[in-house]
N, C-alpha and C positions, 0 to 999 in steps of 0.2 A: 451497250447496257451501262449506266453510271455507277461506278465504284466498284467494291468487291461484295457487296450484299447479294445473296442468293434470291432469287425470284422463283421457285418451283415451278409455277404456270406460266407467269408473264415472261421468263425466259425461253418457253417454247412459242412464244407469240409473236409474230411481226404484223399480220394481218387479219382482219375477219375470218378468213378463210381457215386459218390455223386453228380456230377453237371452236368451230361449228360442230366438231364431232363429241366437244365435250358434253358430260353429263351435268346435271344440275348442281350436284356438290363440286365438280370440278370449275363451274363458272362462277361458284361462290368462290373459290380458292382464287381464281383468277381475279376477282372483284378484289380481294382483301391485297393481293399483289400489286395490283393498279394503286390502290390508294396508299399502300406503304410507299411506293416508287415515287408518286406523286408527291408525298411529304417530304421524302428524302431530297428529291431534286429542288423544290421550290424553297425548301429550308436554306439551300446553298444560293439559289439564284435571285429569289423575289419573284412575286408575279400575284396572279388572281389564284387563291386556293378554296376559299370556303365554298365557292359555287359548284366546283370542280369536285370537292369530295362528296357532296350531295349527290351528285349525277353519276357517280360510278356504276351502280348497279343498272340504272336506265341505259347508259351507254352499252354495256356489255350485253343486255339482254336485246337492245335493238339491233345490235350488229349480229348477234345471233339468230334471231329470228327471221331479221331480212337480209337480202341479198345484196348488200352493200359491195362496192359501189354501183352497181347496175340499180339496184333500188335506192333511191335518193332519200338522206336524211338531211333536214335543212335546220340548223341551229339557230336558236335565238335566246341569247346571244353569245359570245365566245367565251364568256366568263366559265360558262358551264362545259365548256367543250374540250378541256384539258386532257380528260380520259380518253374522250374519241381522237384526238391526237395520239395519246400514247398506243393506242389500238390499230391504227392505221398508217403504221409505218414509219413512225416519228419519235419513237421512245428514245432512241440513241442521240436523237437533236435535241430531246427536251429541256438539256441543260442550257440551250443557245436561246430560250424564248424570252422575247422582248429585248433581246441584244442586238447590236449593230451586225447585220448580215446574217442573224439568226432566225429563229421561227417566230413567226407573228403570235401576238398573244391572243388574237381572235380569229375568225373564219377567215381563208383566203384561198381563192379558186387556184392562183396560179401555184401555190404551195403542195395542193394534192388532189387528187380526183376524187377523194372523200367528201372534200368541202365543196359541197354543191352550190353553195351561195356564201358569198363574203357578207360579215356582219360585224360589226363593231358597236352599233347601236342597238335598240330595242324595237320589237313590235313590227318586225319586217318580215318574219319568217313565214306566216299564213299567208300573205298575199303573194311572195315569191313560190311558195307551194302551189297555190291555184294556179300560177302561169306555166309552172312544171306540169301541172293535171292537163291543162289547156294542150300543151304543147305534144303531150303523151298521146292525147286523143286524136290530134292531126296527125302525128306520125303512125300511128299505129302499133306502138311500143306498148310492153305490159309491165313496166315497173312500177312499184309502189311509190307513195310519197309521201313522207312522214316529215311533220313540222315539229319539232320539240321546243316548247315555248316556256319560258321562266314565268312564274306568277307577277312578277314585276312588270313584263312587258303587257300583262293584260289591262295596264292601265293607260295604256295609249290607243287611242281612238282607231289607228290603223288596223288593229288587231280585228276589230270587229267589223270593219267594212270588209276585210278579206274573209272573215267568217260569213258574213253576210252574203257576198258573192258566190263563195264557195257551197252554201245551203242553197242557194237559187240554181247553181250549176247542178248538183246533186251527182258530182262526178266521186267516184272512189278516190277517197284521201284521208289520212288519218293526222289528227294533231295530239299530241301528248303533252298535256299541261304538267310541267314539273313545279309543284307548289310546295316551297318550304317555307312558308309562313302562315301554316293552318295547322292547329292542333285538332284532332278527331278523339273524341272518347273512346276507352276501349269496347264498351257495349256497341257504340255505333260502328267500329271497325267491324265487328263481328257480322251485324246485320247486313251493312252495306256491302261488304265483301262476296258475301253469300249471293245477296241479289245481283251484284255486279257479274261474277262468274255464272248464275243461272241464265242471265239474259245473253252472254257472249257465248255461251255454249251452242255448239252446231245443233245438238239435238233440240234445244228449245226453239232455236229460231226456224228448224225443219218443221218442228210442231206449230209455230205460230202459222209459217206459210200454208201449211196444210189446211189449219182451222181458215184461215182468209179464204183459200181456194173452196174449200167446202161450204163455207156459210154466202161465198159469192152466187151460189146456186139457189139460196133459200128467200130471196126476194127480200121482203121488210125484214122479216124474222133473221135472216143473215145479217142486216144492216145494224139490228139491234144487239146481236151477240157480238160483232166487230167493235161496236163502240163502248159495250161492256166491258170487252177485253182490254181496249185501249184506255178506258178510264181505272181500270184495276192498276194497270203497269203504270200509267202516268202518277197515279195517287200513291203507289209505294215509292216512285221516285221522289214526289213531293217531298214525302215524311222523311226519308233517310239521305238524300243527296241535294247538293246545289247546283244541279245539273239542268233545271228548267230552262234558264237563259241560253244555254247552249242549244237545249232541243228545240227552243221558239227559233233560232236562228238555222234550223235546217240540220243540226247534228245530231246524230244518235249518242248519248253520254253512257259512258262507262266508268263507276268509280265512286267514291275515292278510294284508291287501291293502296297498299302498302309500297312505296318506291324503293324499297331496300330489299323485299322480299323475291328473291330471285326465282323461285318456284313460281310464284304467282305471276310475276311479270312476265316471264315465259310464256306461260300459259295464257294470259290475256292477250298478248301480242299474236300469239298463233292462231288464238279464235277470232281476233277481228281482223287479222290480216287479209281476209279474204272477203268479209261483209262488204255488202254494196252501199255507196253513197257515203257522205262526210261522216267521221267518226270521230268522236272526241274520248281520249283517256286521261282521267285525273287521277295523277300520282302524287300521293304526299311524300315528300322527302325532308331531310333534315340537312340544311346547311353546316357544312363542318362536320359532317357525319363521320364517325371512328377516329377523330383526333380530337383529344379531350381539351387540349388548349383552345382549339376552334370552337368547340361546342359551347364553352364557358364564355367565349368572347361577346361582348354586345354586338360586333358586326361579324360574328363568325371567322374571323380572319378572311375579310372578303380579298382585300389587297394589301400584299405583304412586302417588306424588304427581307432581306436573309435574316433567318432567326434560329435559335437555339432548339433542335428537334424536339429535345426533352423538354424544354419548359414551354415553347412555343414565342419566348420573348426575343424581341430584334434588340440587338445592342443599341445603346443609347447613342444618338447622334450628337455631334460637337455643336455647343451652343452657338448658334449664328444669328443673323439677321432674321426678323420674322418675315414668313412667307406673306406675298401680295394677298393671298386668300384669308390670312389670318388679321392683317391690317385692313381690309376690307370689310370683315366682319364686325371688328371692334367700332369702326367709323360707322357701321350702319346703326349699332346700338348707340353711339353717342349722337348721332343725329336723330334717332327715333326720340330721345329723351328729351330734346329741344324741339321736336316737330311733331304736335300731336295727331297730325293727319299722314304721317309717312308710315307705310307698311311695306314687308318685302316678300317675294315669292319664289319659289325655285321649282323644277322639275325632277323630284326625288333625289337633289342633291344637296340638302342640307350641310353636310359635314364639307363635302366637296367644293362648295361656295363660299364656305364661312359664315352661312346664316345661322349654322347651330348655335351660336352666341344669341341671337336675337329668339330662336326657338326656345331656349332655356330661359333668358331673362324677361321677355315680354311676348310670352307665346300668342296672345291675342292679337298681335300685329304680325303674325308671321304665316304664310299659307305654303303648303306643298301639294302640289297639283299632281303628282305623280309623274311618270314617263309622258307627259302630255303637253309638250311644249306649245303646240297651236293655241289650245286651250289655255293655257297659261298666259299666253300673249293677249289674246281676248278676254282673259279675265280680267288682266290688269288694265285694258281699256275700259273695261266696265267699272272698275273702281274709279279710273281717272274721272268719268263722267261725274261723278258724285263728289268731286272734290279732295278725294284721297289722291298723296301721291305713291304711285306704286314702283318700287325697284324690283325689276325682274332680273335675278341672277341665275345666269346658265352659263355653262360652256359655250365657247365661241362656235364650236362645230356641231354643237346641237340645236343653236338657234337657227342654223339653217333650215330647219323643218319648218319654222314659223314665218317663212319669209312673206309670205302672202298676207298672213295677218299683220305684219309689221305693216306693210303698205296700206291694207283696205281698212283695217280694225284701228290702228292707232294714227298712223301719218296723215291720212286724208281726212281723218276728224281733228288733226292738229292736236291730239292729245299729250298732256305732260306726263309720259311714261317713260322713266330712266332705265336704260337696258345697261347691265352690268356684266361685260364678257369677259369672263375667267378662262384661261388656258388659252390665251390669244396668241398665235404665232406657234411654232414648232414647239412641241410640249415634251417628244422625247419616245420613249419606250413602248407608248401606247399607239404610235404609228399614225399611218393616212387616215384612218377613220376619226382620229381624235385631235389633228393637227388643226389649229385655229387659223389658217392661213388665208380665208376667203372674206372675212367679215368688213374689212374696208370695201371690197370689191361690190358685195351686194349690199351695204348701205349705204354708200356714197351717192347712187343714183335716186335715192329716195327724197322727195323734195321736202324741204323743213327740218331734216333729221341733222343734228349737230353730232359730230364723232371727234372724240379726242383720246390721248393715251398718254399716261404719265411717264417721265422718264424715272422716277423711283417711287419709292413706296410713301414719301412724304407728299408728293404731288398727288398720288392718287387719293389721299384722304381730301385735299383741295378739291380736286377735280368732282368728287362726290358731292362735296357740299355744293359747289358750282352747279352741279346736274339738279340739286335738290332746290336750290334757290331760283333755277331757270324757269321760266314760264312759257317759253316759245315754242310748244311743242316738244317731240321726242329728243330724246338726247342719249347718246351712248358712251361708255366709257370702256375700252379695250385694254386688258392688261396681264402679262404673263404668268405663268406657271412658275412656282419655286420661290426662293428666298430674293427678299429685298436687296437692296445695295449696302444696308447698313447705315443708311442717314438719319440723322437727329429726328424724331417726330414731334412736330408741333401738336402739343396738347389740344390747342385751339384750331381754328379753320380759316382759311385765305380765300376771300372770292377772286377768282381769275376771270379776267375780262375775256368774255368768249370770241373766238378767233384770233388771238393774240398769241405769238411765239416768244423766244426769247434767244439771243445770241449768248452762248456761252465762252466762246473763243474767237478771239479776231485774227484774220489771217489776209493772206495777198494774193496766194495762188490758186485757191480753189475754195467753194463753198460747199460743205456737207450739211445738208439740210435732213435731218432724223427725226424719226418720229416713234415715241414710246420707248420701249426696250432696246433700240437700237442707238439710243443716244449715248449711252456709257460706252459701248465698244466704239462708236465713232470719235469719241474724245481719245480713247486708248491709241486709236488709229492716228489721230491727228499729232498727239504726243511721240510716238515713235516716228512720223514723218519728219517731225521737227529736228531730229537727228540727222536727217537727211538734206537739211536745208529748203524742205517743202513747208509752206506756213498754210496750215489749213484754217477756214473758218468754219465752227460748229455751231449750227443752229439747232435748239431745241423748237420744233414747230408747234407741238403740243395739240394742235388742232389740225385734223385732216379737213373737216368740213364746219365752218367756212375757213377757209386760208386766210393766214394773215398777209393779206395782199400789200400793205404797205410795207411791211419786211420784204417780201418777196421782190417788190420793185427796186428796193435799195440793193439787194443782193445783186439783182439782174444788171442793175446798173453799173456794178463795181466787178462783176466777175463774169469771164468768158466760159467758165467750166464750173459746171455744178453736178455733184453726185447725190443722188436723193437714196437714202437707206430705210427700209422697212421689214419687218417681220411678217410681212405680207405676200400673197400673189402678184407680181410685178403688174399683170393683165388688170385693168381696173382698180389699182390702188392709188396711194399716196404719190408715188411718183407720176403716174398718169395724171393726177390731178394737179401737178406742178406743170407738168407738159402741157395740159390743157390752157392753163393760165398762162404760160408764155406764148402759147400760138394765138390766144386770144388778144393779148396786149402788144404783139408784135416785136418782141425781144427775139427776132429771129437770130440774132449773132451769138446768143448763148448757148452753148453745146450742154446737153443733160444727159447724164448716163444714168439710168433707172437700176438700182441694186436690191433684189430682195428674191423672193421665192420664185424660181423659173418655171413655165409652164408643164409642169408633170406632178404627178404625185410623190410625196417624199415619203420614203421608207421609215422604219423605227430604228431607234438607237438612242444612245445617252444625249442630252442636249447639247454637250459640248462636241461629241463626235459629229452630230448632225450640223452644228455651227460650223466646224472646220469643212464639213463638206459642202457646205452653201456659202461658205466665205462671208458669214454673218457676224465674225468675230472679229477683234481688231486687226490681227494679221490679214484676215481676208478683204476688210475694207481697205486695208493700205494698199493692197496688192490692186485693187479696183482704181484707187486713185493715181496710184504711178501709171496704170495703164491709160489712164484718163490724160496725164500731162506729158508720158512719153511713151505714146502709141507706137506697136512695133513698126520696125520700116518694111515696106513694101518691097518684096522681091522682083527685081527687074532682068528679063533674059536679054542677053545681049550675045 
């Protein structure tokens, strides 16, 4: 347990079995302890806070009623699962969350048997739960399956695909909708809670079954009574609940219920636990619940750096270079003022992508499609067909979801859609679900796609301007998370020639071809190696597709050793593009060493720790260059 603070209930709990004998008042006490412990730890470590504070009672009640880990809880997504981690044997390691070699900030199957399905993005839990249900039916097991879905995830189309399949299969499963973005008036609370408890009560369900059994013997009169009973129940639901959509998808709907009322949660979960068919329980919760600074914060302290526990305020960061995201957002606004048909859209991440600036200043030019990247890309394609210039701003790892739409709906139709890929490369504490290390590999094979990456924040502005002026189909810009390099920002824009790089440092021994945020550490490596008598030429390639073929031919004619450096998977990435060009042009005498992300998933840690691990900092790149010029001598056996 962290620190010296005493937690009278949580101190007695390590795994859910430890509190299944608790009374409801004791469960309330445990919830209070979990909330206080979460605030205490995250105030020192940072992490995701608000969503977890709103899911405390749900977590306690679910683990109390269901026999986890035999029964399966599937969380969607990890932001709400910190209390779940605390209750499932990980409270003593919570202080390591999101840190190098520490707990993951999301669900991770290899971390705990209670994490039944890994999740770092949204809208996956119901589909995964349906799969677990199908496996249960095949194996003959009897475990329960419960998907706990945040209301934000309900904007993703995959949720409805999963629900539609579950409703068709008609197998036993439960979905808990954790809705923290909806207010219910007190009088509606009273009526809906009464009705919900009524239709969940086993006595009501036995009565309903008896009525149906009896009326089944009454021919046409029985059918009339059945239809009247169904109309009465559905009529009440239409008046007092938003559950008709879920009912139409084949789920029995219960709710809305108070997601912080422990007695009610336990009672409802106990009563629906053994009902047959797909069930949806709609729980209204408050993000940031129980911590006043979070309750008052606009984003409910969703993600935080270490903060003062009393005030909820994080220390001010030292003033440094602006973040790439901020520079991008400002550039979008500047260009929108100059370009009447420019619009921008994002998938539930206006702040995270910097488009909140456009949202505030020119809301009519901004669209938030929710957690629906596939729809967002095709929506942008529709905009482009009518002469708009859409910028799709999305995290690199999240755009993976829309791969088919990029090909089928944008590239195949040669539409001018700009893809702005934030968080490209290794991102840090969010870990493998968020590392944007595959975009070069999945975008490069698409015909007509232009791909570029800026060496600094000033070049990002120019690349965005170039993308707006480009009229030859789709074009993508990828840029990293974090602050820029502090270079001066040109208040105007410069049009860059598409497919042209630049030589930043001349050398004679080896050429380092770098892309994007790997240009700066490559220059650092070159300067360090110069002290050892190794002269490196450093090229900012700027474009992965099309490559600067004239520049490459010149380099290949002058160097026998080339190192390509990228913050992307080596397989299919920038280095692969250079190697393919060399093979196609017959420069067989040039040795190419590709340096980037190896063929594995990279775990979480600080950006500096991960750059050191992967050799993607100045010292790491220098080590690679040394190994190229001075390979280890082979051992001889004599």
